[in-house]
C-alpha positions as CSV (number, residue, x, y, z in Angstrom):
1,M,50.9,43.8,-55.6
2,Q,47.8,43.4,-53.4
3,L,47.6,40.6,-50.8
4,A,44.9,38.8,-52.7
5,E,46.9,38.8,-55.9
6,F,49.9,37.5,-54.1
7,Q,47.9,34.7,-52.5
8,I,46.5,33.7,-55.9
9,L,50.1,33.8,-57.3
10,M,51.3,31.5,-54.6
11,E,48.4,29.1,-55.2
12,E,49.2,29.0,-59.0
13,L,52.9,28.5,-58.4
14,Y,53.0,26.2,-55.4
15,G,49.4,25.2,-54.4
16,E,49.4,21.6,-55.5
17,G,52.8,20.8,-54.0
18,D,52.0,22.7,-50.8
19,R,48.8,20.8,-50.3
20,E,50.6,17.5,-50.9
21,R,53.2,18.6,-48.2
22,G,50.3,19.4,-45.8
23,I,49.7,21.9,-43.1
24,P,52.0,20.5,-40.4
25,S,55.0,20.6,-42.8
26,T,54.0,24.1,-44.1
27,V,54.0,25.4,-40.5
28,A,57.4,23.8,-39.9
29,W,58.8,25.5,-43.1
30,L,57.2,28.8,-42.0
31,C,58.9,28.6,-38.6
32,E,62.2,27.8,-40.3
33,E,61.9,30.9,-42.5
34,V,61.0,33.1,-39.5
35,G,64.2,31.9,-37.9
36,E,66.2,32.7,-41.0
37,L,64.6,36.1,-41.1
38,A,65.6,36.7,-37.5
39,Q,69.1,35.8,-38.3
40,A,69.2,38.1,-41.3
41,V,67.8,40.9,-39.2
42,R,70.6,40.4,-36.7
43,K,73.5,39.8,-39.0
44,G,72.5,40.0,-42.6
45,T,72.5,42.6,-45.4
46,V,69.4,44.5,-46.5
47,E,69.2,42.1,-49.5
48,Q,69.3,39.0,-47.2
49,Q,66.6,40.6,-45.0
50,L,64.4,41.3,-48.0
51,H,64.9,37.8,-49.3
52,E,63.9,36.2,-46.0
53,L,61.0,38.5,-45.5
54,G,59.7,37.4,-48.9
55,D,60.1,33.8,-48.0
56,V,58.1,34.3,-44.8
57,I,55.3,36.1,-46.7
58,A,55.2,33.3,-49.3
59,W,54.9,30.6,-46.6
60,V,52.2,32.6,-44.8
61,A,50.3,32.8,-48.1
62,S,50.7,29.1,-48.6
63,L,49.4,28.3,-45.1
64,A,46.4,30.7,-45.7
65,N,45.6,28.9,-49.0
66,Q,45.7,25.5,-47.3
67,L,43.4,26.7,-44.5
68,D,41.1,28.3,-47.1
69,L,41.6,31.7,-45.5
70,S,42.1,35.1,-47.0
71,L,45.1,37.2,-46.1
72,E,43.1,40.3,-46.8
73,D,40.5,39.2,-44.3
74,A,43.2,38.5,-41.7
75,A,44.7,41.9,-42.3
76,Q,41.4,43.6,-42.1
77,R,41.4,43.2,-38.3
78,Y,44.1,45.8,-38.1
79,V,41.9,48.2,-40.0
80,D,38.7,47.5,-38.1
81,N,40.0,47.0,-34.6
82,P,43.8,47.1,-34.1
83,P,45.0,45.3,-31.0
């Protein structure tokens, strides 16, 4: 799946609820998921790591949607001028 397709899917599945929750809460949920991913990387199984990685990607897409930003545009920086 392409990044834009995933971002559209997240909007279709969760967009309305995510906007009602708001950006500050979305950032908080994203941070929580990053913590869960870190724990899965340290102590979890491959399946747990994959699950948490998916959650992080989903929350990043939600945040991008609320900010009206494109994940593809954000990733393009790494193509054009990697840090």
